N, C-alpha and C positions, 0 to 999 in steps of 0.2 A: 944323412940329414938329421939334425937334432929335432927334438920334440917341438920346440918353439917354431922352428923353420917350417915344419909340416903344418902347424896351425896357420901360419901366415899364408902358405901356398894354398891351403884348403879355403881359407877366407877369401883370398884374392880370386880364386877360381869361381866361387859362388857369386862374388860381386860381378865378375865378367859375364856370368851366365844371365844376370839380371840386366845388364847394360844392353838395351836394345839398339841404342843409337850411339855412334862413336863420332869423334871429330873427323874421321875419314869417310863417314856416310855421305853419299851424294844427297844433296838437298831434295831433289825430286823424288828419290826413292824413300827417304825418311818421311817426307810429307805424304806420299802415297800410302805408306804403311801405317803412319801415325798422324792422321789429319788433325788431331787434337793439339799438335805442337805449332800449328800455323799462327795463331794469335801471339804466342810467345816469340816466335821468330820475327814477326812483323814488329813487335814491340822492341826487339833487340836491334832493329834496323836492317834486317834481311828481307827486303821487299821483293826479292827475286824468286819467291817461293813458287810462282807460277810461270816464270819466263823460261825460254828455251835453254838458257845457260845453266839453269838449275840441274839439268841432266848431266852436266859435266863438272859442276862445282861442288866441292865438299863443304860440309858445315864449317870446318875450320877456315877455309878460304872465304866463304861468305861472311862469317862473323868478323874475321880480321879485316877483310877488304871493304865491306859495307858498313860494319859497325865500329871498326877501329879497335877491336878488342885484342888484348894481349893473349899470349898462349895460356897463361894461368886463368884469365877470365873466360876464355873459350872452354877450358876444362870444366869450370864451374857451371857455365851455361849448359853444356852437354849433360852434366850430372843432373841439373835441374830439369832438362827435357826428359830424361829417363824417369825421374821421379814423377813428373807430370803424366807420362804414359802409364806408369804403375797405378797412380791414383785414379786416373780416368777409367782405367780398365778394371778397377775394383780390387787390385792386389793390395794396396795400402802399405806396401813395404818401402823402405828407403834404399836407395842405391848407395853402396859403400865405396864407390870408386872415386 
């Protein structure tokens, strides 16, 4: 592995370590761990943050199904949710993912 490849892997690993929420996170689990994301999810059209289906539905499913977001938009929203968590919890760092 070349020097540049090692830097990319190292940077990607750090970004993943800071990504608390992924598109595969269950809505109920994400909301339970990070309640500060609820207003953002509601604004994005995911009103099922408290319903029984949220225990079985991922963020990607909720955002694309209820909000009509594309895969690229879902990725941007997930990144924004992670940045929100970092800001709310006083980390102040940006998510590079």
